[in-house]
N, C-alpha and C positions, 0 to 999 in steps of 0.2 A: 540427509546423508551424514553419517556418523564421521568423525575424524578418521577412523579406521578405514572406512570405505574410501575416503578421499585420498590416503596416502598409501594404501596397501600396494605392494609391488605387482606389476602386470607383466604377463607373458603372451606374446602373440605366437602361440604355438598350435600344432595340429597333431593328430595321431602319428606315431613314430613312422608308420609304413607309408604315410602320404608326403612325407617331406623330401624335397630335393635339396634344400639347404636347411641345416639345423645349427643354430647358435645357442650355446648354454652357459650361462653364468659368465658372460664375458666381461672382462675387466682390462681396460687399457689405461696405463698411467704415462704421463709425459714429464721429463725432467724439468726442474725449475731453472731459472736463471742463476748462473754462478755454480762453482764447482761443489758447494755444500748445500745448495738450496734443495729443500725436499721436493720429492715428485708430487704432482697433483693427479689424482684420479680423475680420468676424463669419462670413463664408462664404468658403471658400478653395478655389475652383475646382470647384464642384458641377456634375455633369452627370447629367441624368435625363430619362426620356421617360414619357408616358403614352398608351396607345391609347384609342381611343373605346371606351366601354363597360367600361373596366377600372378596377380600384382599384390604386393604388400606395400602400402603407403606408410612411409616413416616421416612424422611430421613433428616439427619443433621449431623454437626460435633459434636464431644465430647463436652459436656457442653451447647448443644443448648437447652435443655429441652425435647428432644423427649422421653427419658425413663421416665421422671416425668409424661408425660401424661398418660402412661400406668399404672403407680403406683397409679395415682389418680383415674383411672377407677377401679382398683383393691381395692381401699379403703386403700392403704399403706401410702398415704400422703393426708392430708385434703386440700379440696378446700378453698381458701380464698373467693371466690365468683364464680358465674356462676353455671351451672346446668349439671349433668350427668344423662341421662335417658337411661335405658336398657329395651327393650321389653315393652316400655310404662310405665315403673315404674321409678320414680326418684331415684337414689341410692347414690348420694353424701350425705354424713352424715348418711348413714344407720347404724343402731344398729349392734353390733357385732354378735348377733344371726342371723340377717338377712344377714349379710355378709357370714356367714357360710353357709347358705341355698343357697345364690347366687353362691357359688363356684361350685355347679352343672353345671351352665351355663357359668361361667366366669372362665377360667383357663390361665395359664401362662407357657411359656417355656423360661428359663433363658439362658443368654449368655454362661456361663461356665459348661460344662457337668462334670467337675471334682469336683466342689464345690457344685453342686446343688443336688447331690445324697448323702444320708446317707451312709457313708462308712461301717458301721456295720450292715446294713440290706441287706438281699438277695434282688435281683431284684423282686422276687416273693412277698416278704414282702413290698417292696417299692410300687408296683402296687396295692397290696390289701389294703394298708393302707386307701386311700381316700374312697375306697368302704366301708370298715368296719365303718369308720367314719361317713358315711351317712346312717347307718342302714342296709346295706346289710349283709345277713348271710355269715358266713365263707365259706360254701359250694359252694354258688353262686359266692362269690368273687374269689375263686380259680378257678372256671370254667372260669370266665371272664379273668383272668390273661393269660391263654393260648391263648384266642382270641386277647388280646392286643399284645402279643408277636408276633403273626402271622401277625397282621395288620402292625407292624413296621419291619417285615422281620427278626425277631431274632428267633433262634430255642427254642423249648420248654424247653430244659434243661438249658436255661438262667435263668430260675426262681430260680434255686438253687444255683445260682453263686453270688459272691460279686461285686460291681462296679469296683474294681481294676483289675478284670480279663478281662475287656473289654477295647477296644480302645476309643479314643475320640468320633469318630462318632457313635460307638455302644452305648456309654453312652448317647449320646444326643438322639438316638433312644428310650432309656429307658425313658428319661426325656419326650419325646413326647408322649410315651405310657401312662405315669402317668398322662399328661395333658388330654388325651383322656378317661381316665378310667371312669369318670362319664358323658360321652357323652355331652360334652359342646356344646354351640352355638357360643361361640366366645373365641378364643385363642389369648392372647397377646404374640407375638413372639419377645423377646428382644435380638436383635443381636444374633440369635440362631445358626449362622454358622461362626461368626467372629473368634472364637478360633479353627477352623478347618483348615486343608490343602484344597487346591483348589478342589481336586479330591472328597475329603469327602464332602465338601460344596455342590456340585452337587448332590450328592447321597441324602443327607438330604433334599435339596430343592425339588428334585423329589418326595421325600416321602411325604412331606407336601402338594405338589400339588395333589398327588394321594389320600391322605386322604380327602382333601377338595372335590375332585369330587365324592367320595364314600359317604361322610357324610353330605356335605352342610355346614360344618362348616365355620365361618368367621374368618379372621385373621386380627389383627393390627400387621403389621410386621415393627419393628423398627429396623433401620440400618443406617450405615454412607455410604454405598456403593451403588451407583446409579445403577450399573451393576446388582447387586443382586435384587434391587427393581424393575427394569425393567422386570426381569425374573419372579418375584413372583407376580406382583400386578395388579389389575384392574385399580385402581386409585392411585395417588401419592400426597402426601402433603410434602412440604419442609418447615423446621423449622429453624429459625436462632435467636438466643438470645431470645427465649422464644415466638416469633411470627411467624405465617405461613406467608411465603412471596410468596408462589406459590403453586397452587393445579389444578388438572386436570386429565384426563386419562393418563395412564401410558406412552403410546406411545408418546403423545404430549409433556408431560414434559420432558421426558428423550431424545428426538431427537430435539425438537424445543423449548428449555426453553426461557422464557421471561425475567426472573429475573437474573441480574448479579451474584447473589450469586448461583443460581442453575447452571449456566453456569460454574463458578468457581469450583463447586464441580465436574462436568463433566471433566473439564481440569486437575483435581487433580489426576485423576486415572492414574496409571503408564503405561508406554509404553516402549517397548524394545529399541527404538532409544534414545540414550543419549541426542543428541542435540535437538530432538523434545521433549523430556521430560523436558529439561531446558526451552525451548520456552513456552511449555504449563504452567509450573509453574510461569513463569513471567507473562503471560497473566492472569492466575488466580489471582495472587496478585493484579494486577491492577484492575480487577473486584471486589475483595473484597473491596478495598479501595474505589470504586465508590459509595458504599452505607455504610456509616459509621454506626456502631452499635449504638442502642439507649442508652441513659443514664439510668442507673439502677434505677428503681423507689424504693422508700424507704417509709417505714411506717409501 
């Protein structure tokens, strides 16, 4: 592999007519600490697309910028430049009223099932809240709550219980049901299983795949775990220091990665053999050093 091959910008794009979500040359900067501190560029010209019914896995280490991409799509952080187009409509910079309307089609499942649910609301009230907020009548909302609980394999009596009465995996099922309440076209899954034990992770991942098969919903699946992204995704984009370094179909990227950083991520996954784990970590360290991170852009 030549240095150019290892460091060339990557794009997780598809033909224009196939895209539900199109992100082009997205740049996001955060202000530094202090009144005169320079801004730090967190995303450096990211381009990616997602088709209807597809999962794009976005993988990278903590601080790589992967969560910021999802937040920019949701309008939670402003884009410094670039464009975000959803279903043919440009949505970066959309007014608050339009953002509220877009929440019918754009939803999110957060990482922590313990903090993402209001502890003072019953599960039924939590699931009914977005429905009522979009003008759906109380009777219809109550009827939909039962269907949502059934879809995520929770009993009907869960509606009358508080979040503290559920396990972490069950709470994440409630969070998924809430995201599905308005029948969205795209759900951003931000590390949705990283706070769960391995057995529960698999159960939640299977549920997300089942829902996608039934509804045709698309996922932007944000994670640091290549094994999870391999299981979930049709295509994978790898992000490092705010730039995509590799993108392609999930099987190729996770079994035959071209970029040293992607290979380092694979080698960072734990194995049972202590000596092998030590060897893998040393190899991963050398690969990380092979491509030095870019200098922060300021302005």
